[in-house]
KEKE-3310 file (N, C-alpha, C; in steps of 0.2 Angstrom, whole numbers, plus 5000, padded with zeros to 4 digits):
npx = (5048:5037:5024:5012:4998:4993:4985:4983:4977:4978:4989:5004:5013:5029:5036:5050:5061:5061:5055:5060:5065:5065:5063:5049:5043:5030:5018:5007:5008:5011:4996:4988:4991:4994:5006:5023:5034:5038:5043:5048:5043:5042:5034:5031:5013:5008:5018:5015:5006:4991:4992:4982:4969:4960:4948:4945:4950:4949:4950:4953:4950:4957:4948:4952:4964:4976:4976:4975:4975:4976:4967:4966:4951:4948:4962:4967:4978:4987:4992:4996:4999:4992:4998:4998:5004:5000:5009:5012:5013:5024:5024:5042:5041:5034:5039:5049:5045:5038:5048:5056:5059:5072:5075:5080:5093:5093:5080:5082:5084:5089:5088:5080:5066:5058:5061:5060:5051:5048:5040:5050:5066:5082:5093:5104:5116:5109:5106:5096:5082)
npy = (4315:4306:4299:4287:4280:4262:4267:4281:4289:4296:4304:4303:4313:4312:4319:4326:4316:4298:4290:4275:4264:4250:4231:4223:4210:4207:4200:4209:4216:4206:4200:4211:4215:4201:4196:4188:4197:4214:4226:4242:4261:4271:4283:4300:4303:4315:4317:4312:4317:4318:4325:4325:4317:4312:4309:4297:4288:4274:4269:4254:4247:4236:4220:4218:4223:4236:4244:4249:4250:4260:4262:4265:4268:4263:4256:4249:4248:4247:4262:4265:4261:4262:4259:4255:4265:4276:4282:4281:4270:4269:4257:4252:4245:4253:4266:4266:4260:4271:4278:4278:4265:4265:4266:4277:4280:4284:4279:4265:4250:4247:4237:4221:4221:4214:4200:4189:4185:4180:4171:4165:4166:4176:4178:4190:4204:4212:4220:4210:4212)
npz = (4829:4816:4814:4803:4799:4791:4781:4780:4787:4799:4808:4819:4828:4838:4853:4860:4871:4872:4886:4888:4878:4872:4872:4875:4888:4895:4900:4899:4888:4879:4878:4875:4864:4856:4853:4856:4860:4862:4852:4857:4860:4873:4879:4887:4890:4885:4876:4864:4850:4842:4825:4814:4810:4819:4822:4815:4823:4835:4851:4861:4876:4886:4895:4906:4911:4914:4901:4885:4866:4853:4836:4821:4811:4799:4793:4802:4809:4823:4832:4844:4860:4878:4893:4911:4917:4912:4900:4884:4870:4857:4844:4839:4825:4820:4817:4810:4799:4796:4793:4781:4781:4791:4808:4819:4827:4841:4847:4846:4854:4868:4879:4885:4892:4908:4903:4912:4911:4898:4883:4874:4870:4867:4859:4859:4863:4873:4888:4898:4909)
capx = (5047:5031:5021:5005:4993:4996:4980:4986:4970:4978:4995:5005:5019:5030:5041:5055:5063:5055:5056:5061:5066:5067:5061:5047:5042:5028:5011:5000:5009:5009:4988:4984:4994:4994:5015:5028:5036:5035:5048:5044:5047:5040:5033:5023:5006:5008:5023:5014:5000:4987:4990:4978:4965:4958:4943:4948:4955:4946:4953:4950:4951:4957:4943:4956:4971:4975:4979:4972:4975:4973:4972:4963:4946:4949:4965:4966:4983:4989:4995:5000:4995:4992:5000:4995:5008:4998:5014:5009:5019:5023:5029:5047:5041:5030:5042:5054:5041:5036:5057:5062:5061:5075:5075:5083:5097:5091:5076:5083:5079:5094:5085:5076:5063:5052:5065:5060:5042:5047:5040:5054:5073:5081:5101:5107:5120:5106:5104:5089:5080)
capy = (4312:4307:4291:4286:4274:4261:4271:4289:4293:4296:4303:4305:4317:4309:4323:4324:4309:4293:4287:4269:4261:4244:4225:4220:4204:4208:4196:4213:4218:4201:4199:4216:4213:4196:4193:4185:4201:4220:4231:4247:4265:4273:4291:4303:4305:4322:4320:4308:4321:4316:4327:4323:4310:4310:4307:4289:4283:4271:4267:4247:4245:4230:4223:4214:4225:4246:4244:4252:4250:4266:4260:4267:4261:4261:4251:4245:4249:4251:4268:4266:4257:4265:4256:4255:4271:4280:4280:4278:4265:4266:4250:4254:4242:4257:4271:4261:4260:4278:4283:4275:4257:4265:4267:4283:4276:4286:4275:4259:4246:4247:4232:4218:4222:4208:4195:4183:4180:4180:4165:4166:4167:4182:4179:4197:4206:4218:4218:4207:4214)
capz = (4824:4816:4812:4803:4799:4785:4775:4781:4790:4806:4808:4825:4831:4844:4852:4866:4871:4874:4895:4887:4870:4872:4871:4882:4887:4900:4898:4897:4881:4874:4880:4871:4855:4853:4851:4860:4865:4859:4852:4861:4863:4878:4878:4892:4886:4881:4870:4858:4847:4835:4822:4810:4807:4827:4820:4813:4829:4840:4859:4864:4885:4888:4899:4914:4911:4912:4895:4881:4860:4850:4831:4814:4812:4792:4790:4808:4811:4829:4830:4850:4866:4884:4901:4918:4921:4907:4894:4879:4868:4852:4840:4835:4820:4814:4818:4806:4793:4792:4791:4777:4786:4797:4813:4821:4834:4848:4845:4846:4860:4872:4884:4887:4902:4909:4902:4917:4911:4891:4881:4867:4871:4862:4858:4858:4867:4875:4896:4900:4917)
cpx = (5037:5029:5015:5003:4995:4993:4982:4981:4974:4990:4997:5011:5023:5037:5045:5060:5058:5059:5060:5062:5070:5062:5055:5043:5035:5023:5007:5002:5006:5001:4983:4986:4996:5002:5019:5033:5035:5043:5045:5047:5041:5038:5029:5019:5007:5012:5021:5006:4998:4986:4985:4975:4960:4953:4942:4949:4951:4952:4948:4954:4951:4954:4946:4963:4969:4979:4975:4977:4971:4975:4966:4956:4947:4953:4967:4974:4986:4991:5001:4995:4997:4995:4996:4999:5005:5003:5012:5018:5018:5031:5037:5046:5038:5031:5048:5050:5040:5041:5059:5062:5070:5073:5080:5087:5095:5084:5077:5085:5088:5095:5082:5073:5058:5055:5063:5053:5044:5045:5045:5061:5078:5088:5103:5111:5117:5106:5096:5087:5074)
cpy = (4310:4300:4292:4279:4270:4264:4280:4295:4298:4299:4305:4307:4315:4316:4323:4318:4304:4290:4280:4266:4254:4237:4224:4214:4202:4202:4200:4215:4213:4198:4205:4214:4207:4193:4190:4192:4209:4225:4240:4256:4267:4280:4294:4305:4312:4324:4315:4312:4319:4322:4329:4317:4310:4307:4299:4285:4280:4268:4260:4247:4239:4229:4221:4220:4233:4246:4246:4251:4257:4263:4264:4263:4261:4256:4247:4245:4252:4257:4268:4263:4263:4259:4258:4264:4278:4283:4278:4275:4264:4262:4254:4252:4250:4264:4268:4261:4267:4282:4279:4268:4259:4269:4271:4278:4277:4284:4267:4256:4244:4240:4228:4219:4215:4199:4188:4179:4180:4172:4162:4165:4169:4181:4186:4200:4211:4217:4216:4210:4211)
cpz = (4822:4811:4809:4802:4794:4779:4776:4784:4795:4806:4816:4823:4839:4847:4860:4865:4873:4882:4890:4880:4870:4870:4876:4881:4893:4897:4897:4890:4877:4873:4875:4865:4854:4850:4856:4864:4858:4859:4851:4863:4868:4879:4887:4885:4883:4878:4865:4856:4842:4832:4817:4810:4814:4826:4819:4819:4834:4846:4861:4870:4885:4893:4906:4914:4909:4907:4889:4874:4856:4842:4826:4812:4802:4790:4797:4812:4818:4831:4838:4856:4873:4887:4907:4921:4919:4901:4888:4873:4860:4848:4837:4825:4814:4814:4810:4800:4791:4792:4787:4778:4789:4802:4817:4828:4840:4851:4847:4853:4860:4878:4881:4893:4904:4906:4907:4915:4903:4890:4873:4871:4867:4865:4856:4865:4873:4885:4895:4908:4919)
residu = (TYR:HIS:VAL:HIS:CYS:ASP:CYS:GLY:ALA:ILE:GLU:LEU:GLU:LEU:GLY:GLY:ALA:PRO:LYS:VAL:HIS:ALA:PHE:CYS:HIS:CYS:GLU:ASP:CYS:ARG:ALA:LEU:LEU:ASP:VAL:PRO:TYR:HIS:SER:VAL:THR:ALA:TRP:ASP:ALA:ASP:ASN:VAL:ARG:VAL:VAL:SER:GLY:ALA:GLU:HIS:ALA:VAL:GLU:TYR:LYS:TYR:PRO:THR:LEU:GLU:MET:THR:ARG:VAL:PHE:CYS:GLN:ARG:CYS:GLY:GLU:THR:LEU:TYR:ASN:THR:ASN:ALA:MET:GLY:TRP:ARG:LEU:VAL:SER:GLN:LEU:LEU:ILE:ARG:LYS:CYS:ASN:ASN:ASP:ASP:LEU:PRO:GLU:ALA:LEU:GLN:SER:ASN:ALA:HIS:PHE:PHE:TYR:ASP:ARG:ARG:ILE:ILE:ASP:ILE:ASP:ASP:PRO:LEU:PRO:LYS:ARG)
# end
């Protein structure tokens, strides 16, 4: 899979299969991204590679969390986050946007994680963990 930022300055290659493809409701994702929950694919760090434009990537380290956000200095698009386990978290929305508004079935959410910490209820048939 390939994704890129809005302006095209940075392109990533996602290799192999993600460790997780789900909705995350944890406080850390909400704080880092300022969202109620995150539709995410989580990859081993070695499986997310910048193939072009690394010089335009900026890494923001959250001051009180073991998380970072990597974004384009030109357009501000978040390309991925890292978590305390060292995984690289790529948004399903970014993948969809870069794939003709289609999210491959293998990357679609199959569960909700940290659902007991949610700030909004989600009414869908997916398992809530």
